[in-house]
Backbone as a printed PyTorch tensor [residue, N CA C, xyz], in Angstrom:
tensor([[[ -6.8150, -21.5030,   3.9540],
         [ -6.7410, -20.1570,   4.6660],
         [ -6.8030, -19.2060,   3.4000]],

        [[ -7.1140, -17.7790,   3.5620],
         [ -7.2190, -16.9810,   2.2880],
         [ -5.7570, -16.0410,   2.9740]],

        [[ -5.0840, -15.5990,   1.5660],
         [ -3.6840, -15.2070,   1.7220],
         [ -3.8750, -13.6310,   2.1560]],

        [[ -2.7650, -13.3310,   3.1490],
         [ -2.5770, -12.0910,   3.6270],
         [ -1.7660, -11.1180,   2.4860]],

        [[ -2.4650,  -9.8730,   2.4260],
         [ -1.5080,  -8.8550,   1.4550],
         [ -1.0510,  -7.7500,   2.4370]],

        [[ -0.1940,  -6.8400,   1.9000],
         [  0.2090,  -5.6230,   2.2370],
         [ -0.5080,  -4.3740,   1.0810]],

        [[ -1.5260,  -3.8820,   1.6150],
         [ -2.1240,  -2.8970,   0.7980],
         [ -1.2440,  -1.5800,   0.5100]],

        [[ -1.0590,  -1.2000,  -0.5950],
         [ -0.1580,   0.0290,  -0.8190],
         [ -1.5610,   1.1360,  -1.2790]],

        [[ -1.3460,   2.4640,  -0.9280],
         [ -2.3430,   3.4270,  -1.1360],
         [ -2.9640,   3.2420,  -2.3610]],

        [[ -2.2450,   2.8410,  -3.5720],
         [ -2.7750,   2.6280,  -4.8580],
         [ -3.9060,   1.4120,  -4.8560]],

        [[ -3.7670,   0.4580,  -4.0730],
         [ -4.4530,  -0.6150,  -3.6510],
         [ -5.9800,  -0.2700,  -3.1650]],

        [[ -5.6560,   0.3960,  -2.1520],
         [ -6.9200,   1.0540,  -1.7440],
         [ -7.9220,   1.8200,  -2.3640]],

        [[ -7.0800,   2.9020,  -3.5190],
         [ -7.9650,   3.6910,  -4.2470],
         [ -8.5170,   2.5160,  -5.3210]],

        [[ -8.0360,   1.6100,  -5.6790],
         [ -8.7110,   0.7090,  -6.7800],
         [ -9.7020,   0.2220,  -6.2360]],

        [[ -9.5120,  -0.2690,  -4.7080],
         [-10.9670,  -0.9920,  -4.3260],
         [-12.0010,   0.1460,  -4.2350]],

        [[-11.7580,   1.1120,  -3.6390],
         [-12.6570,   2.3920,  -3.4080],
         [-13.5060,   2.7030,  -4.6990]],

        [[-12.8280,   2.5790,  -5.9280],
         [-13.1930,   3.0150,  -7.1670],
         [-13.8490,   1.7350,  -7.6870]],

        [[-13.8840,   0.5520,  -6.9070],
         [-14.5960,  -0.6170,  -7.6690],
         [-13.7370,  -1.2290,  -8.8110]],

        [[-12.6880,  -1.1720,  -8.8740],
         [-12.2390,  -1.7020,  -9.9860],
         [-12.1950,  -3.3000,  -9.8740]],

        [[-12.8680,  -3.6620, -10.7920],
         [-13.3840,  -5.3420, -10.8790],
         [-11.9290,  -6.3170, -10.6500]],

        [[-10.8420,  -5.4860, -10.9460],
         [ -9.8590,  -6.4720, -10.8420],
         [ -9.2240,  -6.1870,  -9.4460]],

        [[ -9.7220,  -5.8180,  -8.6290],
         [ -9.3050,  -5.9440,  -7.2230],
         [-10.3990,  -6.5720,  -6.3140]],

        [[-11.6970,  -7.0370,  -6.9800],
         [-12.3750,  -7.4850,  -6.0550],
         [-12.2690,  -8.6460,  -5.2450]],

        [[-11.3850,  -9.2790,  -5.7980],
         [-10.7400, -10.7360,  -5.1430],
         [-10.0120, -10.0780,  -3.6190]],

        [[ -9.5730,  -9.2110,  -3.7200],
         [ -8.8890,  -8.6310,  -2.5890],
         [ -9.5270,  -7.8580,  -1.6660]],

        [[-10.7410,  -7.6250,  -1.6200],
         [-11.6820,  -7.1310,  -0.9380],
         [-12.1030,  -8.2970,   0.1900]],

        [[-11.8870,  -9.7310,  -0.1620],
         [-12.1960, -10.5830,   0.7750],
         [-10.9870, -11.1960,   1.5430]],

        [[ -9.8350, -10.6400,   1.1160],
         [ -8.5890, -11.1880,   1.8040],
         [ -8.0560, -10.0670,   2.9230]],

        [[ -7.5680, -10.9080,   3.9210],
         [ -6.7990,  -9.9800,   5.0750],
         [ -6.0470,  -9.4440,   4.5240]],

        [[ -5.5100,  -8.0280,   5.3050],
         [ -4.4020,  -7.1080,   4.8630],
         [ -3.8510,  -6.7740,   5.8630]],

        [[ -2.9350,  -6.1100,   5.8300],
         [ -2.1690,  -5.0740,   6.5460],
         [ -1.7240,  -3.8880,   5.7500]],

        [[ -1.4080,  -2.7880,   6.2070],
         [ -0.7500,  -1.4960,   5.6830],
         [  0.1960,  -0.6790,   6.5420]],

        [[  0.7380,   0.0830,   6.1160],
         [  1.4420,   1.0280,   7.1480],
         [  0.6230,   2.3230,   7.4380]],

        [[  1.0010,   2.7120,   8.6220],
         [  0.5230,   4.1620,   9.1620],
         [  0.7770,   5.3140,   8.2750]],

        [[  2.0570,   5.1670,   7.0090],
         [  2.3200,   5.9640,   6.1650],
         [  1.0300,   5.8750,   4.7400]],

        [[  0.6890,   4.7380,   4.6920],
         [ -0.2360,   4.5570,   3.7820],
         [ -1.6970,   4.9490,   3.8940]],

        [[ -1.9010,   4.8740,   5.0680],
         [ -3.0560,   5.5290,   5.6050],
         [ -3.0740,   6.9540,   5.7120]],

        [[ -2.0010,   7.5980,   5.8950],
         [ -1.8280,   9.0510,   5.8240],
         [ -2.1950,   9.5150,   4.3630]],

        [[ -1.3350,   8.7570,   3.4900],
         [ -1.6960,   8.9470,   2.0710],
         [ -3.1900,   8.9230,   1.6980]],

        [[ -3.8730,   7.5280,   1.9550],
         [ -5.1980,   7.7710,   1.8630],
         [ -6.0600,   8.6340,   2.3950]],

        [[ -5.9840,   8.7840,   3.3600],
         [ -6.7300,  10.0160,   4.3220],
         [ -6.4380,  11.0360,   3.5380]],

        [[ -5.2470,  11.8520,   3.4650],
         [ -5.1630,  12.7260,   2.5860],
         [ -5.5100,  13.1120,   1.5080]],

        [[ -5.5230,  12.1670,   0.4950],
         [ -5.5950,  12.2600,  -0.8950],
         [ -7.4750,  12.1330,  -1.0770]],

        [[ -7.9210,  11.3370,   0.1130],
         [ -9.5790,  11.5630,  -0.0170],
         [-10.1850,  13.0780,   0.6070]],

        [[ -9.3400,  13.5460,   1.3340],
         [ -9.6830,  15.2020,   1.7350],
         [ -9.3020,  15.9810,   0.9260]],

        [[ -8.4080,  15.9430,   0.0760],
         [ -8.0180,  16.5270,  -1.1580],
         [ -9.3860,  16.7280,  -2.0730]],

        [[ -9.7000,  15.4230,  -2.1790],
         [-10.7030,  15.1250,  -3.2540],
         [-12.2460,  15.4350,  -2.5310]],

        [[-12.0780,  16.0430,  -1.4530],
         [-13.3300,  16.5120,  -0.6330],
         [-14.1240,  15.3480,  -0.2560]],

        [[-13.6300,  14.2710,   0.0620],
         [-14.4930,  13.1820,   0.7120],
         [-14.0660,  12.5930,   2.2750]],

        [[-14.2400,  13.7600,   2.8570],
         [-13.6730,  13.4270,   4.2600],
         [-14.5100,  12.4190,   4.6590]],

        [[-15.8410,  12.1720,   4.8290],
         [-16.7830,  11.4830,   5.5090],
         [-16.2270,   9.8260,   5.1190]],

        [[-15.8680,   9.8150,   4.0080],
         [-15.1770,   8.4920,   3.4330],
         [-13.7380,   8.1430,   3.9110]],

        [[-12.8830,   9.5890,   4.0940],
         [-11.8370,   9.1380,   4.7170],
         [-11.6060,   9.1450,   6.4170]],

        [[-12.5870,   9.5890,   6.9090],
         [-12.6770,   9.2490,   8.3050],
         [-13.2420,   7.6280,   8.5750]],

        [[-14.2470,   7.3050,   7.7190],
         [-14.4150,   5.8350,   7.8080],
         [-13.6150,   4.8510,   7.5290]],

        [[-12.8870,   5.1750,   6.2940],
         [-11.6090,   4.3460,   6.1230],
         [-10.4350,   4.2530,   7.0720]],

        [[-10.2860,   5.1190,   7.7360],
         [ -9.5520,   5.4090,   8.9480],
         [ -9.8720,   4.5650,   9.7420]],

        [[-10.8700,   4.7160,  10.1710],
         [-11.5730,   3.9940,  11.6340],
         [-11.3220,   2.5450,  11.1020]],

        [[-11.9850,   2.0540,  10.1390],
         [-11.9090,   0.6290,   9.6610],
         [-10.5720,   0.2570,   9.3910]],

        [[ -9.4560,   0.7660,   9.0450],
         [ -8.3050,   0.3890,   8.4670],
         [ -7.1730,   0.4940,   9.3870]],

        [[ -7.2820,   1.3500,  10.4410],
         [ -6.3430,   2.0410,  11.2920],
         [ -5.8560,   0.5030,  12.3380]],

        [[ -6.4660,  -0.4000,  12.7140],
         [ -6.0760,  -1.5690,  13.3780],
         [ -5.2300,  -2.4650,  12.7400]],

        [[ -4.9600,  -2.4180,  11.0520],
         [ -4.3220,  -3.3170,  10.4260],
         [ -3.2360,  -2.3810,  10.0520]],

        [[ -3.0190,  -1.1350,  10.6720],
         [ -1.8420,  -0.1510,  10.3280],
         [ -0.4300,  -0.5050,  11.1930]],

        [[  0.2610,  -1.0900,  10.7000],
         [  1.8190,  -1.2960,  11.3200],
         [  2.5060,   0.0840,  11.1990]],

        [[  3.5940,  -0.1400,  12.2040],
         [  4.5000,   0.8850,  12.3560],
         [  5.7890,   0.0590,  11.8150]],

        [[  6.8410,   1.1830,  11.6560],
         [  8.1490,   0.4590,  11.2500],
         [  9.1870,   0.6560,  12.2070]],

        [[ 10.2120,  -0.0100,  12.2520],
         [ 11.2170,   0.2000,  12.8780],
         [ 12.3940,   0.9540,  12.2530]],

        [[ 13.7010,   1.1930,  12.7800],
         [ 14.6740,   1.7550,  12.2210],
         [ 15.2220,   0.7560,  10.7930]],

        [[ 15.2960,  -0.3810,  11.1760],
         [ 15.9470,  -1.0640,  10.0440],
         [ 14.8680,  -1.0240,   8.8900]],

        [[ 13.6650,  -0.8410,   8.9090],
         [ 12.6240,  -0.6200,   7.6610],
         [ 13.1290,   0.8920,   7.1970]],

        [[ 13.3210,   1.6350,   7.8990],
         [ 13.6670,   2.7650,   7.4830],
         [ 15.0010,   3.0510,   6.5390]],

        [[ 15.9900,   2.5120,   7.4510],
         [ 17.2060,   1.9360,   6.6830],
         [ 16.9550,   1.3570,   5.1740]],

        [[ 16.5950,   0.4470,   5.1970],
         [ 16.2480,  -0.5450,   3.9440],
         [ 15.4950,   0.0320,   2.8230]],

        [[ 14.2290,   0.7840,   3.4710],
         [ 13.4940,   1.8200,   2.5060],
         [ 14.3340,   2.8990,   1.7980]],

        [[ 15.0510,   3.6770,   2.5220],
         [ 15.8550,   4.5300,   2.0900],
         [ 16.9100,   4.0640,   0.9850]],

        [[ 17.7360,   3.0890,   1.2950],
         [ 18.5210,   2.2890,   0.4540],
         [ 17.9770,   1.7510,  -0.7320]],

        [[ 16.5210,   1.1220,  -0.6140],
         [ 15.9040,   0.7640,  -1.6490],
         [ 15.4040,   1.8560,  -2.6980]],

        [[ 15.0420,   3.1700,  -2.2820],
         [ 14.5960,   4.2130,  -2.9170],
         [ 15.8780,   4.8800,  -3.6170]],

        [[ 17.0570,   4.7880,  -2.8930],
         [ 18.1550,   5.2250,  -3.5040],
         [ 18.6220,   4.5490,  -4.5150]],

        [[ 18.5170,   3.1630,  -4.6310],
         [ 19.0780,   2.2540,  -5.2700],
         [ 18.2820,   2.1180,  -6.7750]],

        [[ 16.8100,   2.6910,  -6.7140],
         [ 16.0430,   2.8100,  -7.7960],
         [ 15.7500,   4.2460,  -8.0170]],

        [[ 16.5460,   5.3640,  -7.8830],
         [ 16.2490,   6.7030,  -7.7020],
         [ 15.4560,   7.0170,  -9.0270]],

        [[ 15.8040,   6.3170, -10.0890],
         [ 15.1860,   6.6560, -11.6660],
         [ 13.6680,   6.6480, -11.5700]],

        [[ 13.2130,   5.8110, -10.7040],
         [ 11.8120,   5.3650, -10.7410],
         [ 11.1140,   6.5510,  -9.7920]],

        [[  9.9660,   6.6340,  -9.8990],
         [  9.1610,   7.6260,  -9.0080],
         [  8.5270,   6.9190,  -8.1330]],

        [[  9.1900,   6.4330,  -7.1000],
         [  8.9650,   5.7780,  -5.7420],
         [  8.4440,   6.6300,  -4.6850]],

        [[  7.3250,   6.5460,  -4.0050],
         [  7.3420,   7.4160,  -2.9240],
         [  7.8420,   6.8910,  -1.7290]],

        [[  8.1810,   7.4480,  -0.7380],
         [  8.5610,   6.9430,   0.3400],
         [  7.6890,   6.1110,   1.1510]],

        [[  6.2930,   6.4490,   1.0840],
         [  5.2810,   5.6290,   1.9290],
         [  5.5230,   4.1650,   1.2410]],

        [[  5.4900,   4.0380,  -0.2810],
         [  5.4960,   2.8510,  -0.8810],
         [  6.6260,   1.9740,  -0.6940]],

        [[  7.8300,   2.7300,  -0.7230],
         [  9.1840,   2.1020,  -0.1880],
         [  9.2370,   1.5410,   1.2580]],

        [[  8.6630,   2.1300,   1.8030],
         [  8.7750,   1.7870,   3.2610],
         [  7.5900,   0.5160,   3.2200]],

        [[  6.5680,   0.6950,   2.7000],
         [  5.6300,  -0.4410,   2.4090],
         [  5.9200,  -1.5270,   2.0790]],

        [[  6.6920,  -1.3920,   0.7700],
         [  7.4380,  -2.5690,  -0.0450],
         [  8.3880,  -3.2530,   1.0230]],

        [[  9.4290,  -2.9240,   1.5640],
         [ 10.3280,  -3.3920,   2.5950],
         [  9.5430,  -4.0800,   3.7090]],

        [[  8.5380,  -3.4320,   4.3690],
         [  7.8160,  -4.0740,   5.2980],
         [  6.8740,  -5.4020,   4.9200]],

        [[  6.5820,  -5.3620,   3.7090],
         [  5.9060,  -6.7500,   2.8990],
         [  6.8450,  -7.4410,   2.8390]],

        [[  8.2230,  -7.3950,   2.4750],
         [  9.4670,  -8.3170,   2.2230],
         [  9.6830,  -9.0030,   3.4730]],

        [[  9.6990,  -7.9780,   4.6350],
         [ 10.2320,  -8.4510,   5.6000],
         [  9.2450,  -9.3610,   6.3440]],

        [[  7.9270,  -9.3360,   6.3230],
         [  6.9370, -10.1920,   6.6040],
         [  6.6000, -11.0240,   5.9260]],

        [[  7.0730, -11.4100,   4.5310],
         [  7.0230, -12.1800,   3.4870],
         [  5.5610, -12.3430,   2.9960]],

        [[  5.0510, -11.3370,   2.8240],
         [  3.6850, -10.9970,   2.2730],
         [  3.3720, -10.0920,   0.9730]],

        [[  2.7140, -10.6150,   0.1610],
         [  2.9560, -10.0390,  -1.2950],
         [  2.3170,  -8.2860,  -0.8220]],

        [[  2.9780,  -7.7940,  -1.6820],
         [  2.6040,  -6.0330,  -1.4870],
         [  1.7360,  -5.8040,  -2.8150]],

        [[  0.6310,  -5.7590,  -2.2540],
         [ -0.4350,  -5.5370,  -3.7890],
         [ -0.3390,  -3.9340,  -3.8880]],

        [[ -0.3510,  -3.7810,  -5.4660],
         [ -0.2080,  -2.6990,  -6.0120],
         [ -0.6410,  -2.5590,  -7.5750]],

        [[ -0.9940,  -1.1880,  -8.0050],
         [ -1.1180,  -1.3220,  -9.3090],
         [  0.0000,  -0.3290,  -9.8740]],

        [[  0.6420,   0.3270,  -8.7880],
         [  1.9780,   1.2940,  -9.6320],
         [  2.8080,   0.3870, -10.1930]],

        [[  2.6580,   1.1230, -11.5390],
         [  3.7820,   0.2220, -12.6730],
         [  5.3980,   0.3310, -12.0690]],

        [[  5.4880,   1.0460, -11.3300],
         [  6.8990,   1.1200, -11.0650],
         [  7.3840,   0.2250, -10.1240]],

        [[  6.4690,  -0.4580,  -9.5680],
         [  6.5350,  -1.7810,  -8.7100],
         [  6.6690,  -3.1610,  -9.4610]],

        [[  5.8610,  -3.1000, -10.5620],
         [  5.5700,  -4.0450, -11.6820],
         [  6.6630,  -5.3520, -11.7310]],

        [[  7.7150,  -4.9630, -11.7370],
         [  8.8980,  -6.0310, -11.9470],
         [  9.6790,  -6.7100, -10.6030]],

        [[  9.4060,  -6.0310,  -9.6370],
         [ 10.0100,  -6.2280,  -8.5120],
         [  9.2990,  -7.6940,  -7.7850]],

        [[ 10.4760,  -8.3160,  -7.0240],
         [  9.7750,  -9.5940,  -6.2950],
         [  9.1180,  -9.1370,  -5.3690]],

        [[  8.0970, -10.2050,  -4.8210],
         [  7.2350,  -9.8760,  -3.9790],
         [  6.1760,  -9.0400,  -4.0950]],

        [[  5.8880,  -9.0640,  -5.2970],
         [  4.8110,  -7.9000,  -5.4100],
         [  3.3080,  -8.4110,  -6.3560]],

        [[  2.3610,  -8.3000,  -6.0480],
         [  1.1020,  -8.6460,  -6.9290],
         [  0.7740,  -7.6130,  -7.3990]],

        [[  1.1860,  -7.4270,  -8.5550],
         [  0.7990,  -6.1080,  -9.6150],
         [ -0.6350,  -6.5200, -10.1190]],

        [[ -1.3690,  -5.5510,  -9.8390],
         [ -2.7180,  -5.6300, -10.6440],
         [ -3.0540,  -4.0670, -11.0930]],

        [[ -2.8040,  -4.0360, -12.6840],
         [ -3.0740,  -2.8060, -13.1190],
         [ -4.3180,  -2.3120, -13.1210]],

        [[ -4.5890,  -0.8870, -13.2860],
         [ -5.7330,  -0.3560, -13.6210],
         [ -6.6140,  -0.8850, -14.8230]],

        [[ -7.9170,  -0.9530, -14.5860],
         [ -8.9600,  -1.4370, -15.4350],
         [ -8.5240,  -0.4560, -17.1320]]])
C-alpha cells in the first residue's frame, strides 16, 4: 500500500514545477487543508495562472480537510512556541492536522525540516 501524505502548499508548488525530488509523491495518496488550497489558489492567481488554479482547486478540493477547535488551539500554541521561525498559519494548522492523523507532513520549507513527523524534501 502506498503511504498517505499531508501536502503543504510548498509541496504542491514543487510538484507543479516538476521538481524531480517530488515525482515519487505524485503517485501517493494525499490530503491537505482548505487553507493550503487557499494559499495555492491565491499564489497561482497572483502569478497569472488562473486556469491552472481552477483546475487544481477542482482536482484537490475533495482531499481538503477542515479543522476543528482543538487543531486551531494546538496550531496557535505551536506557532507561538516557535515564534522565532517564520511559520505560516496554514502550515502550522496543516502540521498539527498531519500529526493528529499520524501521517507525514510533506514540505520543502526549511523551517519544518527539524520537526518530527515531517517528510522534508528540499528544492532542487
